[in-house]
PyMOL Python script that loads the backbone (N, CA, C, O; Angstrom):
from pymol import cmd

cmd.read_pdbstr("""\
ATOM      1  N   MET A   1      26.133 -99.767  11.026  1.00  0.00           N
ATOM      2  CA  MET A   1      27.330 -99.590  11.822  1.00  0.00           C
ATOM      3  C   MET A   1      27.018 -99.955  13.272  1.00  0.00           C
ATOM      4  O   MET A   1      25.960 -99.617  13.801  1.00  0.00           O
ATOM      5  N   ILE A   2      27.948-100.641  13.889  1.00  0.00           N
ATOM      6  CA  ILE A   2      27.790-101.025  15.298  1.00  0.00           C
ATOM      7  C   ILE A   2      28.851-100.319  16.118  1.00  0.00           C
ATOM      8  O   ILE A   2      30.028-100.310  15.759  1.00  0.00           O
ATOM      9  N   ASN A   3      28.425 -99.728  17.220  1.00  0.00           N
ATOM     10  CA  ASN A   3      29.340 -99.119  18.178  1.00  0.00           C
ATOM     11  C   ASN A   3      29.468-100.045  19.365  1.00  0.00           C
ATOM     12  O   ASN A   3      28.497-100.664  19.801  1.00  0.00           O
ATOM     13  N   ALA A   4      30.683-100.130  19.880  1.00  0.00           N
ATOM     14  CA  ALA A   4      30.940-101.029  21.000  1.00  0.00           C
ATOM     15  C   ALA A   4      31.904-100.386  21.981  1.00  0.00           C
ATOM     16  O   ALA A   4      32.612 -99.433  21.658  1.00  0.00           O
ATOM     17  N   ARG A   5      31.909-100.929  23.174  1.00  0.00           N
ATOM     18  CA  ARG A   5      32.835-100.505  24.222  1.00  0.00           C
ATOM     19  C   ARG A   5      33.561-101.741  24.724  1.00  0.00           C
ATOM     20  O   ARG A   5      32.939-102.753  25.046  1.00  0.00           O
ATOM     21  N   VAL A   6      34.877-101.650  24.787  1.00  0.00           N
ATOM     22  CA  VAL A   6      35.699-102.715  25.342  1.00  0.00           C
ATOM     23  C   VAL A   6      36.356-102.165  26.602  1.00  0.00           C
ATOM     24  O   VAL A   6      37.034-101.139  26.557  1.00  0.00           O
ATOM     25  N   THR A   7      36.153-102.849  27.725  1.00  0.00           N
ATOM     26  CA  THR A   7      36.753-102.451  28.988  1.00  0.00           C
ATOM     27  C   THR A   7      37.793-103.483  29.373  1.00  0.00           C
ATOM     28  O   THR A   7      37.509-104.679  29.434  1.00  0.00           O
ATOM     29  N   VAL A   8      39.007-103.005  29.633  1.00  0.00           N
ATOM     30  CA  VAL A   8      40.118-103.878  29.992  1.00  0.00           C
ATOM     31  C   VAL A   8      40.558-103.531  31.413  1.00  0.00           C
ATOM     32  O   VAL A   8      40.828-102.370  31.722  1.00  0.00           O
ATOM     33  N   THR A   9      40.627-104.542  32.268  1.00  0.00           N
ATOM     34  CA  THR A   9      41.047-104.339  33.656  1.00  0.00           C
ATOM     35  C   THR A   9      42.079-105.387  34.045  1.00  0.00           C
ATOM     36  O   THR A   9      42.148-106.465  33.453  1.00  0.00           O
ATOM     37  N   LEU A  10      42.873-105.054  35.044  1.00  0.00           N
ATOM     38  CA  LEU A  10      43.848-106.016  35.549  1.00  0.00           C
ATOM     39  C   LEU A  10      43.132-107.146  36.278  1.00  0.00           C
ATOM     40  O   LEU A  10      42.126-106.927  36.952  1.00  0.00           O
ATOM     41  N   LYS A  11      43.659-108.340  36.137  1.00  0.00           N
ATOM     42  CA  LYS A  11      43.096-109.484  36.860  1.00  0.00           C
ATOM     43  C   LYS A  11      43.345-109.318  38.351  1.00  0.00           C
ATOM     44  O   LYS A  11      44.293-108.651  38.766  1.00  0.00           O
ATOM     45  N   ASN A  12      42.472-109.940  39.157  1.00  0.00           N
ATOM     46  CA  ASN A  12      42.667-109.926  40.605  1.00  0.00           C
ATOM     47  C   ASN A  12      44.011-110.565  40.922  1.00  0.00           C
ATOM     48  O   ASN A  12      44.393-111.565  40.315  1.00  0.00           O
ATOM     49  N   GLY A  13      44.711-109.988  41.863  1.00  0.00           N
ATOM     50  CA  GLY A  13      46.008-110.517  42.259  1.00  0.00           C
ATOM     51  C   GLY A  13      47.173-109.884  41.528  1.00  0.00           C
ATOM     52  O   GLY A  13      48.320-110.057  41.940  1.00  0.00           O
ATOM     53  N   VAL A  14      46.909-109.150  40.449  1.00  0.00           N
ATOM     54  CA  VAL A  14      47.970-108.454  39.732  1.00  0.00           C
ATOM     55  C   VAL A  14      48.168-107.089  40.401  1.00  0.00           C
ATOM     56  O   VAL A  14      47.209-106.344  40.603  1.00  0.00           O
ATOM     57  N   LEU A  15      49.408-106.774  40.737  1.00  0.00           N
ATOM     58  CA  LEU A  15      49.696-105.498  41.380  1.00  0.00           C
ATOM     59  C   LEU A  15      49.316-104.345  40.457  1.00  0.00           C
ATOM     60  O   LEU A  15      49.512-104.414  39.244  1.00  0.00           O
ATOM     61  N   ASP A  16      48.768-103.282  41.049  1.00  0.00           N
ATOM     62  CA  ASP A  16      48.298-102.130  40.290  1.00  0.00           C
ATOM     63  C   ASP A  16      48.893-100.854  40.900  1.00  0.00           C
ATOM     64  O   ASP A  16      48.213-100.163  41.659  1.00  0.00           O
ATOM     65  N   PRO A  17      50.153-100.534  40.580  1.00  0.00           N
ATOM     66  CA  PRO A  17      50.778 -99.358  41.176  1.00  0.00           C
ATOM     67  C   PRO A  17      50.083 -98.050  40.805  1.00  0.00           C
ATOM     68  O   PRO A  17      50.039 -97.128  41.620  1.00  0.00           O
ATOM     69  N   GLN A  18      49.544 -97.954  39.603  1.00  0.00           N
ATOM     70  CA  GLN A  18      48.839 -96.733  39.218  1.00  0.00           C
ATOM     71  C   GLN A  18      47.564 -96.570  40.044  1.00  0.00           C
ATOM     72  O   GLN A  18      47.243 -95.465  40.483  1.00  0.00           O
ATOM     73  N   GLY A  19      46.845 -97.656  40.255  1.00  0.00           N
ATOM     74  CA  GLY A  19      45.654 -97.598  41.101  1.00  0.00           C
ATOM     75  C   GLY A  19      45.998 -97.188  42.521  1.00  0.00           C
ATOM     76  O   GLY A  19      45.273 -96.409  43.140  1.00  0.00           O
ATOM     77  N   LYS A  20      47.120 -97.717  43.048  1.00  0.00           N
ATOM     78  CA  LYS A  20      47.559 -97.346  44.403  1.00  0.00           C
ATOM     79  C   LYS A  20      47.897 -95.866  44.470  1.00  0.00           C
ATOM     80  O   LYS A  20      47.559 -95.201  45.449  1.00  0.00           O
ATOM     81  N   ALA A  21      48.565 -95.335  43.436  1.00  0.00           N
ATOM     82  CA  ALA A  21      48.908 -93.911  43.409  1.00  0.00           C
ATOM     83  C   ALA A  21      47.650 -93.050  43.382  1.00  0.00           C
ATOM     84  O   ALA A  21      47.576 -92.032  44.072  1.00  0.00           O
ATOM     85  N   ILE A  22      46.663 -93.454  42.590  1.00  0.00           N
ATOM     86  CA  ILE A  22      45.399 -92.715  42.526  1.00  0.00           C
ATOM     87  C   ILE A  22      44.693 -92.777  43.875  1.00  0.00           C
ATOM     88  O   ILE A  22      44.150 -91.777  44.346  1.00  0.00           O
ATOM     89  N   GLU A  23      44.703 -93.949  44.489  1.00  0.00           N
ATOM     90  CA  GLU A  23      44.089 -94.124  45.807  1.00  0.00           C
ATOM     91  C   GLU A  23      44.714 -93.160  46.819  1.00  0.00           C
ATOM     92  O   GLU A  23      43.999 -92.507  47.579  1.00  0.00           O
ATOM     93  N   GLY A  24      46.047 -93.071  46.828  1.00  0.00           N
ATOM     94  CA  GLY A  24      46.735 -92.156  47.739  1.00  0.00           C
ATOM     95  C   GLY A  24      46.426 -90.702  47.435  1.00  0.00           C
ATOM     96  O   GLY A  24      46.239 -89.901  48.351  1.00  0.00           O
ATOM     97  N   ALA A  25      46.369 -90.355  46.153  1.00  0.00           N
ATOM     98  CA  ALA A  25      46.076 -88.979  45.759  1.00  0.00           C
ATOM     99  C   ALA A  25      44.666 -88.575  46.169  1.00  0.00           C
ATOM    100  O   ALA A  25      44.444 -87.443  46.601  1.00  0.00           O
ATOM    101  N   LEU A  26      43.718 -89.487  46.038  1.00  0.00           N
ATOM    102  CA  LEU A  26      42.347 -89.184  46.456  1.00  0.00           C
ATOM    103  C   LEU A  26      42.298 -88.892  47.950  1.00  0.00           C
ATOM    104  O   LEU A  26      41.611 -87.966  48.383  1.00  0.00           O
ATOM    105  N   GLY A  27      43.026 -89.681  48.740  1.00  0.00           N
ATOM    106  CA  GLY A  27      43.096 -89.425  50.177  1.00  0.00           C
ATOM    107  C   GLY A  27      43.712 -88.071  50.477  1.00  0.00           C
ATOM    108  O   GLY A  27      43.246 -87.351  51.360  1.00  0.00           O
ATOM    109  N   SER A  28      44.766 -87.723  49.737  1.00  0.00           N
ATOM    110  CA  SER A  28      45.424 -86.419  49.924  1.00  0.00           C
ATOM    111  C   SER A  28      44.504 -85.260  49.566  1.00  0.00           C
ATOM    112  O   SER A  28      44.638 -84.167  50.114  1.00  0.00           O
ATOM    113  N   LEU A  29      43.584 -85.491  48.662  1.00  0.00           N
ATOM    114  CA  LEU A  29      42.631 -84.459  48.254  1.00  0.00           C
ATOM    115  C   LEU A  29      41.415 -84.371  49.168  1.00  0.00           C
ATOM    116  O   LEU A  29      40.514 -83.564  48.940  1.00  0.00           O
ATOM    117  N   GLY A  30      41.398 -85.203  50.198  1.00  0.00           N
ATOM    118  CA  GLY A  30      40.314 -85.135  51.176  1.00  0.00           C
ATOM    119  C   GLY A  30      39.155 -86.086  50.934  1.00  0.00           C
ATOM    120  O   GLY A  30      38.146 -86.011  51.636  1.00  0.00           O
ATOM    121  N   PHE A  31      39.270 -86.970  49.969  1.00  0.00           N
ATOM    122  CA  PHE A  31      38.209 -87.956  49.737  1.00  0.00           C
ATOM    123  C   PHE A  31      38.425 -89.114  50.701  1.00  0.00           C
ATOM    124  O   PHE A  31      39.379 -89.880  50.570  1.00  0.00           O
ATOM    125  N   GLU A  32      37.527 -89.227  51.668  1.00  0.00           N
ATOM    126  CA  GLU A  32      37.657 -90.255  52.695  1.00  0.00           C
ATOM    127  C   GLU A  32      36.833 -91.482  52.338  1.00  0.00           C
ATOM    128  O   GLU A  32      35.861 -91.391  51.588  1.00  0.00           O
ATOM    129  N   GLY A  33      37.224 -92.621  52.877  1.00  0.00           N
ATOM    130  CA  GLY A  33      36.459 -93.844  52.707  1.00  0.00           C
ATOM    131  C   GLY A  33      36.713 -94.570  51.393  1.00  0.00           C
ATOM    132  O   GLY A  33      35.969 -95.486  51.043  1.00  0.00           O
ATOM    133  N   VAL A  34      37.749 -94.176  50.661  1.00  0.00           N
ATOM    134  CA  VAL A  34      38.086 -94.885  49.418  1.00  0.00           C
ATOM    135  C   VAL A  34      38.899 -96.109  49.813  1.00  0.00           C
ATOM    136  O   VAL A  34      40.016 -95.977  50.311  1.00  0.00           O
ATOM    137  N   GLY A  35      38.346 -97.299  49.594  1.00  0.00           N
ATOM    138  CA  GLY A  35      38.997 -98.527  50.030  1.00  0.00           C
ATOM    139  C   GLY A  35      40.071 -99.009  49.084  1.00  0.00           C
ATOM    140  O   GLY A  35      41.172 -99.347  49.517  1.00  0.00           O
ATOM    141  N   GLN A  36      39.769 -99.047  47.804  1.00  0.00           N
ATOM    142  CA  GLN A  36      40.725 -99.549  46.822  1.00  0.00           C
ATOM    143  C   GLN A  36      40.397 -98.964  45.463  1.00  0.00           C
ATOM    144  O   GLN A  36      39.228 -98.814  45.107  1.00  0.00           O
ATOM    145  N   VAL A  37      41.430 -98.634  44.705  1.00  0.00           N
ATOM    146  CA  VAL A  37      41.255 -98.142  43.342  1.00  0.00           C
ATOM    147  C   VAL A  37      42.046 -99.059  42.416  1.00  0.00           C
ATOM    148  O   VAL A  37      43.217 -99.347  42.665  1.00  0.00           O
ATOM    149  N   ARG A  38      41.404 -99.509  41.356  1.00  0.00           N
ATOM    150  CA  ARG A  38      42.064-100.301  40.307  1.00  0.00           C
ATOM    151  C   ARG A  38      41.874 -99.539  39.007  1.00  0.00           C
ATOM    152  O   ARG A  38      40.764 -99.108  38.697  1.00  0.00           O
ATOM    153  N   GLN A  39      42.929 -99.373  38.256  1.00  0.00           N
ATOM    154  CA  GLN A  39      42.834 -98.642  36.998  1.00  0.00           C
ATOM    155  C   GLN A  39      42.631 -99.614  35.845  1.00  0.00           C
ATOM    156  O   GLN A  39      42.932-100.803  35.952  1.00  0.00           O
ATOM    157  N   GLY A  40      42.123 -99.094  34.758  1.00  0.00           N
ATOM    158  CA  GLY A  40      41.905 -99.895  33.569  1.00  0.00           C
ATOM    159  C   GLY A  40      41.881 -98.992  32.354  1.00  0.00           C
ATOM    160  O   GLY A  40      42.306 -97.838  32.414  1.00  0.00           O
ATOM    161  N   LYS A  41      41.385 -99.521  31.256  1.00  0.00           N
ATOM    162  CA  LYS A  41      41.279 -98.720  30.043  1.00  0.00           C
ATOM    163  C   LYS A  41      39.998 -99.084  29.310  1.00  0.00           C
ATOM    164  O   LYS A  41      39.496-100.202  29.417  1.00  0.00           O
ATOM    165  N   VAL A  42      39.479 -98.114  28.562  1.00  0.00           N
ATOM    166  CA  VAL A  42      38.234 -98.289  27.813  1.00  0.00           C
ATOM    167  C   VAL A  42      38.488 -97.905  26.361  1.00  0.00           C
ATOM    168  O   VAL A  42      39.094 -96.871  26.079  1.00  0.00           O
ATOM    169  N   PHE A  43      38.023 -98.741  25.450  1.00  0.00           N
ATOM    170  CA  PHE A  43      38.114 -98.475  24.020  1.00  0.00           C
ATOM    171  C   PHE A  43      36.708 -98.344  23.454  1.00  0.00           C
ATOM    172  O   PHE A  43      35.858 -99.201  23.695  1.00  0.00           O
ATOM    173  N   GLU A  44      36.459 -97.277  22.705  1.00  0.00           N
ATOM    174  CA  GLU A  44      35.209 -97.108  21.968  1.00  0.00           C
ATOM    175  C   GLU A  44      35.524 -97.480  20.521  1.00  0.00           C
ATOM    176  O   GLU A  44      36.409 -96.884  19.906  1.00  0.00           O
ATOM    177  N   VAL A  45      34.808 -98.461  19.975  1.00  0.00           N
ATOM    178  CA  VAL A  45      35.108 -98.974  18.639  1.00  0.00           C
ATOM    179  C   VAL A  45      33.843 -98.949  17.790  1.00  0.00           C
ATOM    180  O   VAL A  45      32.779 -99.383  18.232  1.00  0.00           O
ATOM    181  N   SER A  46      33.967 -98.436  16.562  1.00  0.00           N
ATOM    182  CA  SER A  46      32.869 -98.476  15.588  1.00  0.00           C
ATOM    183  C   SER A  46      33.241 -99.481  14.511  1.00  0.00           C
ATOM    184  O   SER A  46      34.339 -99.432  13.958  1.00  0.00           O
ATOM    185  N   LEU A  47      32.336-100.377  14.219  1.00  0.00           N
ATOM    186  CA  LEU A  47      32.565-101.398  13.197  1.00  0.00           C
ATOM    187  C   LEU A  47      31.551-101.241  12.078  1.00  0.00           C
ATOM    188  O   LEU A  47      30.376-100.969  12.326  1.00  0.00           O
ATOM    189  N   GLU A  48      32.011-101.412  10.848  1.00  0.00           N
ATOM    190  CA  GLU A  48      31.133-101.279   9.690  1.00  0.00           C
ATOM    191  C   GLU A  48      30.421-102.593   9.410  1.00  0.00           C
ATOM    192  O   GLU A  48      30.639-103.237   8.384  1.00  0.00           O
ATOM    193  N   THR A  49      29.567-102.968  10.347  1.00  0.00           N
ATOM    194  CA  THR A  49      28.719-104.154  10.208  1.00  0.00           C
ATOM    195  C   THR A  49      27.412-103.884  10.938  1.00  0.00           C
ATOM    196  O   THR A  49      27.337-103.011  11.803  1.00  0.00           O
ATOM    197  N   THR A  50      26.394-104.639  10.582  1.00  0.00           N
ATOM    198  CA  THR A  50      25.121-104.535  11.301  1.00  0.00           C
ATOM    199  C   THR A  50      24.834-105.801  12.080  1.00  0.00           C
ATOM    200  O   THR A  50      23.800-105.909  12.739  1.00  0.00           O
ATOM    201  N   ASP A  51      25.740-106.757  12.008  1.00  0.00           N
ATOM    202  CA  ASP A  51      25.578-108.059  12.665  1.00  0.00           C
ATOM    203  C   ASP A  51      26.301-108.036  14.012  1.00  0.00           C
ATOM    204  O   ASP A  51      27.531-108.052  14.060  1.00  0.00           O
ATOM    205  N   SER A  52      25.543-107.998  15.097  1.00  0.00           N
ATOM    206  CA  SER A  52      26.161-107.898  16.419  1.00  0.00           C
ATOM    207  C   SER A  52      26.973-109.141  16.781  1.00  0.00           C
ATOM    208  O   SER A  52      27.968-109.039  17.498  1.00  0.00           O
ATOM    209  N   ALA A  53      26.564-110.301  16.300  1.00  0.00           N
ATOM    210  CA  ALA A  53      27.332-111.520  16.571  1.00  0.00           C
ATOM    211  C   ALA A  53      28.700-111.439  15.899  1.00  0.00           C
ATOM    212  O   ALA A  53      29.713-111.782  16.507  1.00  0.00           O
ATOM    213  N   GLU A  54      28.731-110.988  14.654  1.00  0.00           N
ATOM    214  CA  GLU A  54      29.994-110.821  13.931  1.00  0.00           C
ATOM    215  C   GLU A  54      30.860-109.760  14.606  1.00  0.00           C
ATOM    216  O   GLU A  54      32.075-109.922  14.715  1.00  0.00           O
ATOM    217  N   ALA A  55      30.233-108.674  15.059  1.00  0.00           N
ATOM    218  CA  ALA A  55      30.970-107.620  15.753  1.00  0.00           C
ATOM    219  C   ALA A  55      31.613-108.161  17.023  1.00  0.00           C
ATOM    220  O   ALA A  55      32.763-107.843  17.325  1.00  0.00           O
ATOM    221  N   THR A  56      30.876-108.974  17.760  1.00  0.00           N
ATOM    222  CA  THR A  56      31.418-109.565  18.989  1.00  0.00           C
ATOM    223  C   THR A  56      32.612-110.468  18.687  1.00  0.00           C
ATOM    224  O   THR A  56      33.603-110.456  19.417  1.00  0.00           O
ATOM    225  N   VAL A  57      32.519-111.248  17.615  1.00  0.00           N
ATOM    226  CA  VAL A  57      33.638-112.109  17.212  1.00  0.00           C
ATOM    227  C   VAL A  57      34.856-111.253  16.872  1.00  0.00           C
ATOM    228  O   VAL A  57      35.966-111.554  17.311  1.00  0.00           O
ATOM    229  N   GLN A  58      34.657-110.195  16.099  1.00  0.00           N
ATOM    230  CA  GLN A  58      35.764-109.318  15.724  1.00  0.00           C
ATOM    231  C   GLN A  58      36.385-108.640  16.940  1.00  0.00           C
ATOM    232  O   GLN A  58      37.608-108.592  17.071  1.00  0.00           O
ATOM    233  N   LEU A  59      35.553-108.123  17.818  1.00  0.00           N
ATOM    234  CA  LEU A  59      36.050-107.428  19.010  1.00  0.00           C
ATOM    235  C   LEU A  59      36.811-108.375  19.929  1.00  0.00           C
ATOM    236  O   LEU A  59      37.834-108.002  20.502  1.00  0.00           O
ATOM    237  N   THR A  60      36.318-109.587  20.066  1.00  0.00           N
ATOM    238  CA  THR A  60      37.015-110.577  20.886  1.00  0.00           C
ATOM    239  C   THR A  60      38.393-110.872  20.300  1.00  0.00           C
ATOM    240  O   THR A  60      39.374-110.976  21.037  1.00  0.00           O
ATOM    241  N   ALA A  61      38.466-111.006  18.984  1.00  0.00           N
ATOM    242  CA  ALA A  61      39.756-111.242  18.331  1.00  0.00           C
ATOM    243  C   ALA A  61      40.694-110.050  18.539  1.00  0.00           C
ATOM    244  O   ALA A  61      41.891-110.234  18.761  1.00  0.00           O
ATOM    245  N   MET A  62      40.157-108.838  18.468  1.00  0.00           N
ATOM    246  CA  MET A  62      40.971-107.642  18.704  1.00  0.00           C
ATOM    247  C   MET A  62      41.552-107.644  20.117  1.00  0.00           C
ATOM    248  O   MET A  62      42.715-107.298  20.323  1.00  0.00           O
ATOM    249  N   CYS A  63      40.726-108.038  21.081  1.00  0.00           N
ATOM    250  CA  CYS A  63      41.181-108.100  22.467  1.00  0.00           C
ATOM    251  C   CYS A  63      42.267-109.149  22.646  1.00  0.00           C
ATOM    252  O   CYS A  63      43.281-108.901  23.298  1.00  0.00           O
ATOM    253  N   GLU A  64      42.051-110.306  22.070  1.00  0.00           N
ATOM    254  CA  GLU A  64      42.999-111.412  22.217  1.00  0.00           C
ATOM    255  C   GLU A  64      44.343-111.103  21.549  1.00  0.00           C
ATOM    256  O   GLU A  64      45.387-111.567  22.007  1.00  0.00           O
ATOM    257  N   LYS A  65      44.315-110.315  20.462  1.00  0.00           N
ATOM    258  CA  LYS A  65      45.537-110.064  19.703  1.00  0.00           C
ATOM    259  C   LYS A  65      46.233-108.755  20.047  1.00  0.00           C
ATOM    260  O   LYS A  65      47.448-108.647  19.880  1.00  0.00           O
ATOM    261  N   LEU A  66      45.479-107.741  20.531  1.00  0.00           N
ATOM    262  CA  LEU A  66      46.088-106.429  20.700  1.00  0.00           C
ATOM    263  C   LEU A  66      45.621-105.639  21.927  1.00  0.00           C
ATOM    264  O   LEU A  66      46.445-105.126  22.683  1.00  0.00           O
ATOM    265  N   LEU A  67      44.327-105.544  22.121  1.00  0.00           N
ATOM    266  CA  LEU A  67      43.806-104.599  23.115  1.00  0.00           C
ATOM    267  C   LEU A  67      44.064-105.001  24.554  1.00  0.00           C
ATOM    268  O   LEU A  67      44.162-104.138  25.426  1.00  0.00           O
ATOM    269  N   ALA A  68      44.176-106.293  24.819  1.00  0.00           N
ATOM    270  CA  ALA A  68      44.384-106.767  26.194  1.00  0.00           C
ATOM    271  C   ALA A  68      45.560-107.736  26.247  1.00  0.00           C
ATOM    272  O   ALA A  68      45.776-108.535  25.336  1.00  0.00           O
ATOM    273  N   ASN A  69      46.304-107.641  27.330  1.00  0.00           N
ATOM    274  CA  ASN A  69      47.329-108.648  27.624  1.00  0.00           C
ATOM    275  C   ASN A  69      46.629-109.699  28.475  1.00  0.00           C
ATOM    276  O   ASN A  69      46.513-109.542  29.690  1.00  0.00           O
ATOM    277  N   THR A  70      46.167-110.757  27.845  1.00  0.00           N
ATOM    278  CA  THR A  70      45.303-111.724  28.534  1.00  0.00           C
ATOM    279  C   THR A  70      46.014-112.517  29.634  1.00  0.00           C
ATOM    280  O   THR A  70      45.366-113.254  30.377  1.00  0.00           O
ATOM    281  N   VAL A  71      47.310-112.378  29.743  1.00  0.00           N
ATOM    282  CA  VAL A  71      48.028-113.013  30.856  1.00  0.00           C
ATOM    283  C   VAL A  71      47.688-112.304  32.164  1.00  0.00           C
ATOM    284  O   VAL A  71      47.517-112.945  33.201  1.00  0.00           O
ATOM    285  N   ILE A  72      47.591-110.960  32.106  1.00  0.00           N
ATOM    286  CA  ILE A  72      47.369-110.194  33.334  1.00  0.00           C
ATOM    287  C   ILE A  72      46.095-109.350  33.304  1.00  0.00           C
ATOM    288  O   ILE A  72      45.765-108.703  34.298  1.00  0.00           O
ATOM    289  N   GLU A  73      45.373-109.347  32.172  1.00  0.00           N
ATOM    290  CA  GLU A  73      44.186-108.494  32.065  1.00  0.00           C
ATOM    291  C   GLU A  73      42.956-109.282  31.641  1.00  0.00           C
ATOM    292  O   GLU A  73      43.044-110.257  30.895  1.00  0.00           O
ATOM    293  N   ASN A  74      41.807-108.833  32.138  1.00  0.00           N
ATOM    294  CA  ASN A  74      40.499-109.315  31.694  1.00  0.00           C
ATOM    295  C   ASN A  74      39.910-108.258  30.766  1.00  0.00           C
ATOM    296  O   ASN A  74      40.303-107.092  30.815  1.00  0.00           O
ATOM    297  N   TYR A  75      38.974-108.668  29.927  1.00  0.00           N
ATOM    298  CA  TYR A  75      38.292-107.702  29.086  1.00  0.00           C
ATOM    299  C   TYR A  75      36.813-108.054  29.003  1.00  0.00           C
ATOM    300  O   TYR A  75      36.411-109.205  29.175  1.00  0.00           O
ATOM    301  N   ALA A  76      36.017-107.021  28.734  1.00  0.00           N
ATOM    302  CA  ALA A  76      34.585-107.186  28.546  1.00  0.00           C
ATOM    303  C   ALA A  76      34.177-106.406  27.306  1.00  0.00           C
ATOM    304  O   ALA A  76      34.574-105.254  27.131  1.00  0.00           O
ATOM    305  N   VAL A  77      33.380-107.037  26.442  1.00  0.00           N
ATOM    306  CA  VAL A  77      32.899-106.422  25.211  1.00  0.00           C
ATOM    307  C   VAL A  77      31.426-106.101  25.402  1.00  0.00           C
ATOM    308  O   VAL A  77      30.645-106.943  25.845  1.00  0.00           O
ATOM    309  N   GLU A  78      31.053-104.855  25.058  1.00  0.00           N
ATOM    310  CA  GLU A  78      29.658-104.419  25.171  1.00  0.00           C
ATOM    311  C   GLU A  78      29.239-103.777  23.862  1.00  0.00           C
ATOM    312  O   GLU A  78      29.843-102.799  23.423  1.00  0.00           O
ATOM    313  N   ILE A  79      28.209-104.324  23.239  1.00  0.00           N
ATOM    314  CA  ILE A  79      27.645-103.719  22.032  1.00  0.00           C
ATOM    315  C   ILE A  79      26.694-102.615  22.489  1.00  0.00           C
ATOM    316  O   ILE A  79      25.800-102.858  23.300  1.00  0.00           O
ATOM    317  N   LEU A  80      26.887-101.411  21.971  1.00  0.00           N
ATOM    318  CA  LEU A  80      26.072-100.266  22.418  1.00  0.00           C
ATOM    319  C   LEU A  80      24.860-100.062  21.543  1.00  0.00           C
ATOM    320  O   LEU A  80      24.074 -99.145  21.780  1.00  0.00           O
TER     321      LEU A  80
END
""", "prot")
cmd.dss("prot")
cmd.show_as("cartoon", "prot")
cmd.util.cbc("prot")
cmd.orient("prot")
């Protein structure tokens, strides 16, 4: 079995209202020096294979078809 992590983030230049809200909230809570916050999402995926190359192919297909909106998001696949 292979465990993996997929991290999806907004591409540079895409507005991130949730990140801006978090940035403002951190300032309100007294955290100083926070320049910019960008939000994203993380998926932990277990695959029933022992072949990391095959797992990477499957995870990439999952990202392209469902996990990421590739028009506005980037993704990174990490085999753990």
